[in-house]
C-alpha positions in Angstrom: 73.8 112.8 97.1 75.1 114.4 100.3 76.9 117.7 99.9 80.2 118.3 101.7 81.0 114.8 102.7 84.4 116.1 103.9 84.4 119.4 105.8 87.2 120.1 108.2 85.0 122.5 110.2 82.5 119.8 110.8 85.1 117.5 112.2 86.3 120.2 114.5 82.8 120.8 115.8 82.3 117.2 116.5 85.7 116.7 118.1 88.5 114.4 117.0 87.4 111.0 115.6 88.8 107.8 116.9 91.9 106.8 114.9 92.7 110.3 113.6 95.9 112.1 114.7 95.5 115.3 116.6 98.2 117.6 115.2 100.1 118.1 112.0 103.8 117.2 111.8 106.5 117.4 109.2 108.9 114.7 108.0 111.1 113.8 105.1 110.3 110.1 105.5 106.5 109.8 105.8 104.7 106.6 106.2 102.2 106.0 103.4 100.3 103.1 101.8 99.0 103.3 98.2 100.1 106.9 97.7 98.9 109.2 94.8 100.0 112.7 94.2 98.6 116.0 92.7 99.9 119.6 92.5 97.8 122.7 92.8 99.6 126.1 92.7 102.9 125.7 94.5 101.7 122.9 96.7 102.1 119.1 96.3 99.5 116.8 97.8 99.7 113.1 98.6 96.6 111.1 99.3 96.9 107.6 100.7 95.1 104.7 102.5 94.1 105.6 106.0 91.3 106.5 108.3 89.1 108.7 106.0 92.0 108.9 103.5 95.4 110.2 104.8 96.6 113.5 103.3 99.9 115.4 103.4 101.3 118.5 101.6 104.7 119.8 100.6 106.2 122.9 98.9 109.3 121.1 97.7 108.2 117.4 97.3 110.8 116.5 100.0 109.6 117.7 103.4 106.0 116.7 104.0 103.4 118.0 106.4 101.1 115.1 107.5 97.8 116.7 108.2 95.7 115.8 111.2 92.3 115.9 109.3 91.6 113.2 106.8 90.0 113.9 103.5 86.7 112.3 104.7 85.7 113.3 108.1 82.2 111.9 107.3 81.9 108.6 105.6 78.9 108.5 103.2 76.2 106.1 104.5 75.9 104.3 101.1 79.4 102.8 101.6 78.5 100.7 104.6 75.2 99.8 103.1 77.0 98.5 100.0 80.0 96.9 101.7 79.2 95.0 104.9 82.0 95.3 107.4 83.5 98.5 105.9 84.2 101.3 108.4 86.4 104.4 108.3 89.6 102.8 106.9 89.5 103.9 103.3 91.8 102.3 100.8 93.8 103.3 97.7 92.6 106.7 96.4 93.2 108.3 93.1 92.9 111.9 92.2 92.8 113.8 88.8 91.8 117.3 87.6 89.4 117.2 84.6 87.1 119.9 83.3 87.7 122.4 86.1 87.2 120.0 89.0 89.3 117.6 91.1 87.9 114.1 91.1 88.9 111.7 93.9 88.1 108.0 93.7 88.5 105.7 96.8 88.1 102.1 97.7 85.6 100.6 100.2 86.3 96.9 101.1 87.3 94.3 103.6 90.6 92.5 103.3 90.8 89.6 100.9 87.1 89.7 99.8 85.5 91.2 96.6 82.4 92.6 98.2 83.7 96.1 97.4 82.9 99.5 96.0 84.7 102.5 94.4 83.3 105.8 95.6 83.7 109.3 94.1 84.3 112.8 95.5 84.7 116.1 93.7 86.0 119.6 94.6 86.8 122.8 92.8 90.0 123.1 94.8 92.3 120.7 96.6 93.3 123.3 99.1 89.8 124.1 100.2 89.4 120.5 101.6 85.7 120.7 100.7 84.5 117.6 98.9 81.2 116.6 97.5 80.0 113.0 97.7 79.3 111.9 94.1 78.2 108.4 95.1 79.4 105.0 93.8 81.3 104.6 90.5 81.3 100.8 90.4 80.7 97.9 92.9 81.5 94.2 93.0 79.8 91.4 94.8 80.9 87.9 95.7 79.5 85.1 93.4 78.3 87.7 91.0 81.5 89.3 89.8 84.9 87.7 89.1 86.7 91.0 89.8 87.2 93.3 92.7 86.2 97.0 92.7 89.2 98.5 94.5 92.4 100.3 93.5 90.9 102.8 91.0 92.9 105.0 88.6 91.6 107.6 86.3 93.0 108.1 82.8 92.0 110.6 80.1 92.5 109.5 76.5 93.5 111.6 73.5 89.8 112.4 72.8 89.4 113.8 76.3 87.3 110.9 77.3 87.7 109.6 80.9 88.3 106.0 81.7 88.7 104.1 85.0 91.0 101.1 85.5 90.9 99.1 88.7 91.2 95.6 90.1 92.8 93.3 92.6 93.2 89.5 92.2 90.2 87.5 90.9 90.2 87.9 87.1 92.7 90.8 87.3 92.7 94.4 86.0 89.5 95.9 84.6 88.9 98.9 82.3 85.7 100.8 81.7 84.8 104.1 79.9 83.3 106.8 82.1 80.7 109.4 81.2 80.9 113.2 81.7 79.9 112.8 85.4 82.8 110.3 86.0 80.5 107.4 86.4 80.4 104.2 84.3 79.3 104.5 80.7 77.0 101.5 80.6 77.0 101.3 76.8 80.4 99.5 76.9 81.2 96.3 78.7 84.1 96.0 81.2 87.3 94.6 79.8 90.1 92.6 81.5 93.4 94.1 80.4 96.0 92.4 82.7 96.4 89.2 84.8 99.2 87.9 86.9 99.3 84.6 85.0 98.1 83.1 81.8 94.5 81.9 82.5 95.5 78.4 81.7 98.3 78.4 84.3 97.5 77.1 87.8 99.9 78.2 90.5 100.7 75.5 93.1 101.4 77.9 96.0 98.3 79.1 97.9 97.6 82.8 98.5 99.3 83.5 101.9 97.0 86.5 102.6 93.4 85.3 101.8 91.7 82.1 101.0 89.0 84.0 99.1 91.2 86.0 96.6 93.0 83.2 94.9 96.5 83.4 93.3 96.0 85.9 90.5 98.2 88.2 92.4 97.9 91.5 90.4 96.4 94.8 91.5 96.9 98.6 91.8 96.8 99.6 88.1 98.0 103.0 86.9 98.0 104.2 83.3 100.4 107.0 82.2 100.6 108.4 78.7 104.0 109.0 77.2 105.4 109.4 73.7 102.4 108.0 71.9 101.9 105.0 74.2 99.7 104.3 77.2 101.8 102.6 79.9 100.0 100.2 82.3 101.8 99.9 85.6 100.6 97.1 87.9 101.7 95.5 91.2 102.4 91.8 91.3 102.3 89.4 94.2 101.6 90.2 97.9 101.4 93.4 99.8 100.4 94.2 103.4 102.6 91.6 105.1 105.3 94.0 106.3 108.8 92.5 106.0 107.2 89.4 104.5 105.8 91.3 101.5 107.0 90.5 98.0 105.2 93.3 96.1 106.8 94.5 92.9 105.9 96.6 89.9 105.6 95.6 86.2 104.6 97.4 83.1 103.3 97.0 79.6 102.2 99.5 76.9 99.6 100.1 74.2 98.8 102.6 71.5 95.2 102.5 72.6 93.9 103.0 76.1 91.8 99.9 75.6 94.9 97.7 75.0 96.2 95.2 74.3 99.0 96.1 76.7 102.2 94.3 75.7 105.4 93.9 77.7 108.9 94.4 76.3 109.0 90.9 74.9 105.6 91.4 73.2 103.5 89.3 75.6 100.0 90.5 76.3 99.5 91.5 79.9 96.0 89.9 79.8 97.8 86.6 79.3 100.3 87.2 82.2 102.8 89.5 80.5 104.7 92.3 82.1 108.1 93.8 82.3 109.6 94.3 85.8 110.2 97.9 86.8 110.8 97.8 90.6 111.2 95.2 93.3 112.7 95.1 96.8 116.5 95.4 97.0 116.5 93.6 100.5 118.7 96.4 101.7 116.5 99.5 102.0 113.2 97.9 100.9 111.9 94.4 101.4 109.3 95.0 98.6 107.7 98.0 96.9 104.5 98.6 94.9 101.2 100.3 94.3 102.7 103.0 92.2 101.7 106.2 90.4 103.5 108.2 87.7 103.3 111.9 87.0 104.8 114.8 85.2 105.5 117.8 87.5 107.3 120.9 86.3 108.5 119.1 83.2 110.0 116.0 85.0 108.5 112.6 85.3 108.3 111.1 88.8 107.5 107.6 90.1 105.7 107.2 93.4 104.9 104.1 95.4 105.2 102.6 98.9 107.9 100.4 100.1 108.2 98.0 103.0 111.2 99.3 104.9 113.9 96.9 106.1 115.0 99.3 108.8 111.5 100.1 110.1 110.3 96.6 110.7 108.5 96.4 107.3 106.6 99.7 107.8 105.1 101.1 104.5 107.0 104.3 103.6 106.6 106.8 100.7 109.1 106.3 97.8 109.7 109.0 95.2 112.0 108.3 92.3 112.8 110.3 89.1 111.7 108.4 86.0 113.5 108.4 82.6 112.9 106.5 79.4 115.1 104.2 77.4 115.8 104.8 73.7 113.1 102.3 72.8 110.6 104.0 75.1 110.5 101.9 78.3 110.4 103.4 81.8 113.4 103.2 84.1 113.9 104.5 87.6 116.8 106.8 88.5 118.5 106.9 92.0 
């Protein structure tokens, strides 16, 4: 595997890449698509979809410095070999610290198709911006797989075992156990843990974004452990249409990381269950989704992107405090 797939100094020596911004800038209202967060020392990091993976930093989680260099200034060659048509636009990362290293998963795909792959990087420190290419975690192929290898999320269970949850459309959200190198444990099969609809239900409206992906409009899973439960957050319906998007977030929970994940009414998410957490208010946000949930400094925070009503449907970073009802369900605070 190639070492140092993402070195800032290399990018500087080669000159700026096409599509990359040239200077850092600060803002309290950053644009971001599919954001995830991490904290190292006194610095917060956001990683998001973009050319080579967009990154930004903050000291107070309010004012963000959008960095000119992406995470990946060099795209590993295996990605374009595995995913025809994939270039530098890297989707939907996730990042976690485990066993002394930071692990960053990312999505390689082309819109609306399931010829896709989830890649892996690792680093000792976020701030060093020096990442090692760890190759491919999982890949999907049309006509072979009825799932799509994008939108990864790491989760560590109570036994300190890593798992990966991912998926977009097709047969829904997939779960697999990982080994000590953060690659698939091949001794266990993949498991579908959430779908947009009951498998026997056939929606009458076509997919407005892709003729290939069908209407099982669920993606962007994120699992968060709280109070004895694993909570599975997913995004329903359609993103990436600006002001026409109708993205929204639903949740279910389970005592086991393997599920079943049940909504507040007791319906299995694998059969179309899910309790709504967030949708567009049509005042500030037309729609919102692709969320992540964290505990920073003793407080729970919900992060996602929303399609702004005042910015012509641009995808903007949303950060909201998260609390819990008396019976243990998440609710967002202003």
